[in-house]
C-alpha positions as CSV (number, residue, x, y, z in Angstrom):
1,M,14.7,-15.2,-3.0
2,K,13.5,-13.9,-6.2
3,I,10.4,-15.6,-7.6
4,H,8.9,-15.0,-11.0
5,C,5.3,-16.0,-12.1
6,I,4.0,-16.7,-15.6
7,Q,0.2,-16.1,-15.6
8,H,-1.7,-17.2,-18.7
9,V,-5.3,-16.0,-17.9
10,K,-6.4,-13.2,-15.4
11,F,-8.5,-15.6,-13.4
12,E,-5.8,-18.2,-12.5
13,T,-3.7,-16.5,-9.9
14,L,-1.0,-17.6,-7.4
15,G,-3.5,-17.8,-4.6
16,T,-2.0,-19.0,-1.4
17,I,1.5,-19.0,-3.1
18,T,1.3,-15.2,-2.8
19,E,0.7,-15.5,1.0
20,W,3.8,-17.8,1.3
21,V,5.9,-15.3,-0.7
22,E,4.8,-12.4,1.6
23,K,5.3,-14.3,4.7
24,K,8.9,-15.2,3.6
25,N,9.6,-11.6,2.4
26,H,10.6,-12.9,-1.0
27,F,10.6,-10.7,-4.1
28,L,7.8,-11.6,-6.6
29,S,7.6,-10.5,-10.2
30,S,5.1,-11.6,-13.0
31,T,4.6,-12.0,-16.7
32,H,1.0,-11.7,-17.7
33,L,0.8,-13.3,-21.1
34,Y,-2.8,-12.4,-21.6
35,E,-1.5,-8.8,-21.7
36,N,1.4,-9.7,-24.0
37,E,4.0,-8.9,-21.5
38,S,7.6,-10.0,-22.2
39,F,9.6,-12.7,-20.5
40,P,12.4,-11.7,-18.1
41,E,16.0,-12.6,-18.4
42,V,16.5,-16.1,-16.8
43,D,19.2,-14.8,-14.5
44,T,16.8,-12.4,-12.7
45,F,15.0,-15.1,-10.7
46,D,15.6,-18.1,-8.5
47,L,12.3,-19.8,-8.8
48,L,9.9,-19.7,-11.8
49,V,6.2,-20.6,-11.2
50,V,4.1,-21.4,-14.3
51,M,0.4,-21.2,-13.6
52,G,-2.6,-22.9,-15.2
53,G,-5.0,-21.9,-17.9
54,P,-7.9,-23.3,-20.1
55,M,-5.8,-23.4,-23.3
56,N,-4.3,-26.4,-24.9
57,I,-0.5,-26.4,-25.2
58,Y,-0.7,-26.6,-29.0
59,E,-3.1,-23.8,-29.6
60,Y,-0.4,-21.6,-31.3
61,E,-2.8,-19.7,-33.7
62,K,-5.0,-18.6,-30.8
63,Y,-2.2,-18.1,-28.3
64,P,1.0,-17.2,-30.3
65,W,3.0,-16.6,-27.1
66,L,3.0,-20.4,-26.4
67,K,6.0,-21.0,-28.7
68,E,8.0,-18.3,-27.1
69,E,7.0,-19.5,-23.6
70,K,8.1,-23.0,-24.4
71,A,11.5,-21.7,-25.5
72,F,11.8,-19.7,-22.4
73,L,10.9,-22.7,-20.2
74,E,13.5,-24.7,-22.1
75,K,16.2,-22.1,-21.5
76,A,15.3,-21.8,-17.7
77,I,15.6,-25.6,-17.3
78,A,18.8,-25.7,-19.2
79,E,20.3,-23.1,-16.9
80,G,19.4,-25.1,-13.8
81,K,16.6,-22.8,-12.5
82,A,14.0,-24.2,-10.2
83,V,10.6,-24.3,-11.9
84,L,7.2,-25.2,-10.5
85,G,4.4,-25.8,-13.1
86,I,0.8,-26.1,-12.0
87,C,-1.8,-27.8,-14.3
88,L,-1.2,-26.2,-17.7
89,G,2.2,-25.2,-16.3
90,A,3.0,-28.9,-15.6
91,Q,1.8,-29.9,-19.2
92,L,4.0,-27.2,-20.7
93,L,7.0,-28.5,-18.7
94,A,6.3,-32.1,-19.7
95,D,6.1,-31.0,-23.4
96,V,9.4,-29.1,-23.2
97,L,11.0,-32.2,-21.6
98,K,9.8,-34.2,-24.7
99,A,7.0,-36.1,-22.9
100,E,3.6,-36.5,-24.5
101,V,0.6,-34.3,-23.5
102,F,-2.7,-35.9,-24.4
103,Q,-6.4,-36.1,-23.5
104,N,-6.9,-38.0,-20.2
105,N,-9.6,-40.8,-20.0
106,Y,-11.5,-38.5,-17.7
107,K,-11.9,-34.9,-16.9
108,E,-11.2,-34.1,-13.3
109,I,-13.0,-30.9,-12.1
110,G,-13.5,-30.5,-8.3
111,W,-12.0,-31.9,-5.1
112,F,-10.5,-35.3,-5.4
113,P,-7.8,-37.1,-3.4
114,V,-4.3,-37.3,-4.6
115,S,-1.8,-40.0,-3.5
116,A,2.0,-39.9,-3.2
117,V,3.8,-42.6,-5.1
118,K,5.1,-44.6,-2.1
119,D,8.1,-46.0,-3.9
120,E,9.6,-42.5,-4.3
121,K,8.2,-40.6,-1.3
122,S,10.8,-41.6,1.3
123,E,13.7,-40.6,-1.1
124,I,12.7,-37.1,-2.1
125,P,13.4,-34.1,0.1
126,L,10.6,-32.1,-1.8
127,L,8.0,-34.5,-0.3
128,K,9.2,-34.2,3.3
129,G,6.1,-33.8,5.5
130,I,3.6,-34.5,2.6
131,P,1.1,-37.2,3.6
132,D,0.5,-40.3,1.6
133,E,-2.9,-39.0,0.6
134,F,-4.4,-35.5,0.6
135,P,-7.3,-33.5,-1.0
136,A,-6.5,-31.3,-4.0
137,F,-8.6,-29.2,-6.4
138,H,-8.5,-30.3,-10.1
139,C,-9.5,-28.6,-13.3
140,H,-8.1,-30.5,-16.3
141,G,-9.0,-32.7,-19.3
142,D,-5.4,-33.4,-20.5
143,T,-2.6,-35.1,-18.8
144,F,1.0,-36.0,-19.7
145,S,3.4,-39.0,-19.9
146,L,6.4,-39.0,-17.6
147,P,9.4,-37.1,-19.0
148,E,12.5,-39.3,-19.5
149,G,14.6,-39.1,-16.3
150,A,11.8,-37.7,-14.2
151,K,10.3,-39.3,-11.1
152,R,6.6,-39.7,-10.8
153,L,5.4,-38.1,-7.6
154,F,1.6,-38.3,-7.4
155,E,-1.4,-40.1,-8.8
156,S,-5.1,-40.1,-8.5
157,E,-7.9,-42.5,-9.3
158,A,-8.7,-40.7,-12.5
159,C,-5.2,-39.7,-13.6
160,K,-2.0,-41.8,-13.3
161,N,0.5,-39.0,-13.6
162,Q,-0.5,-36.1,-11.2
163,G,3.0,-34.9,-10.6
164,F,6.7,-35.3,-11.5
165,L,10.2,-34.2,-10.5
166,Y,13.0,-33.7,-12.9
167,K,16.6,-33.2,-11.8
168,N,15.4,-32.3,-8.3
169,R,14.6,-28.7,-9.5
170,V,11.7,-29.0,-12.0
171,I,8.3,-29.9,-10.6
172,G,5.1,-30.4,-12.4
173,L,1.8,-30.6,-10.5
174,Q,-1.4,-31.4,-12.4
175,F,-3.5,-30.5,-9.5
176,H,-4.0,-27.3,-7.5
177,L,-3.0,-26.7,-3.9
178,E,-3.0,-22.9,-4.2
179,M,-6.7,-22.3,-4.6
180,S,-9.0,-20.1,-2.6
181,N,-12.8,-20.0,-2.6
182,Q,-12.7,-17.0,-4.9
183,A,-10.3,-18.7,-7.2
184,I,-12.6,-21.7,-7.4
185,R,-15.5,-19.3,-8.2
186,N,-13.4,-17.8,-10.9
187,V,-12.8,-21.2,-12.5
188,I,-16.5,-22.1,-12.4
189,E,-17.5,-18.8,-14.0
190,N,-14.9,-19.0,-16.7
191,C,-15.0,-22.7,-17.4
192,R,-18.8,-23.3,-17.0
193,G,-19.0,-25.2,-20.3
194,E,-16.8,-27.9,-18.8
195,L,-19.1,-28.6,-16.0
196,V,-20.9,-31.5,-17.6
197,K,-22.1,-34.7,-16.0
198,G,-19.0,-36.9,-15.3
199,K,-17.6,-39.4,-12.9
200,Y,-15.0,-36.9,-11.8
201,I,-16.7,-33.7,-12.2
202,Q,-18.4,-32.1,-9.2
203,K,-21.3,-29.8,-9.0
204,E,-20.7,-26.2,-8.1
205,N,-22.0,-26.6,-4.5
206,E,-19.6,-29.5,-4.0
207,M,-16.6,-27.4,-5.0
208,L,-17.5,-24.2,-3.1
209,G,-17.5,-23.5,0.7
210,R,-15.0,-26.2,1.6
211,A,-12.9,-24.3,4.1
212,D,-11.6,-27.5,5.5
213,L,-10.2,-28.7,2.2
214,L,-8.8,-25.2,1.3
215,K,-7.0,-25.0,4.7
216,E,-5.4,-28.4,4.3
217,S,-4.4,-27.9,0.6
218,G,-3.0,-24.4,1.4
219,Q,-0.8,-25.8,4.2
220,L,0.5,-28.5,1.9
221,M,1.3,-25.9,-0.8
222,C,3.4,-23.9,1.8
223,R,5.0,-27.2,2.9
224,L,6.1,-28.0,-0.6
225,L,7.4,-24.4,-1.2
226,D,9.3,-24.7,2.1
227,N,11.0,-27.8,0.9
228,L,11.7,-26.4,-2.5
229,E,13.1,-23.2,-0.9
230,K,15.6,-25.4,1.1
231,I,16.6,-27.2,-2.2
232,I,17.1,-23.9,-4.0
233,M,19.1,-22.2,-1.2
234,A,21.3,-25.2,-0.4
């Protein structure tokens, strides 16, 4: 399987997704937008992974590639490609699908539980083997409304829409399952100004050194990818 990754900033990487790709012997290519790299042709990949970043989806003057990226995502979806968007990636997908992206009531930064939407869970192959509740790392202030025709997959106490599925091939996840301890350090170092006192903002020592949570979230990331792989290859 051919997988292409869009990376918005150097410090938000694929993390455990890379381990899954290597284990499966899939082919991985990347577009690093912070280095002004070009987008590939849509027919060159089977799965597109759109990573996170600290920017807002409408900061066109500061990040002129955002408009081109949205057009690229729209084309990929129109041509039936499987797309996984994480955090900013999910917000970009929601925007392309004509949903609203807006400031959430709370910022979520750190480890907080995510729950599967029970009414949908039993009907969706993507969620096979995913527990009703699990830990996930968060780093966002914005959220999105549910795109028309999409199914709401996940929620948290601070954020109603934590994930959606559109036409069984487009997945938006507001949270992170791909993180490593180093990746969390990178987020802390690059987003330190966001670490203010808040109900859903943890301190640095609460975020780091959680090998138990990293292991569980990494396993869930691989399980989701296994399920998505079966959908793509069917």
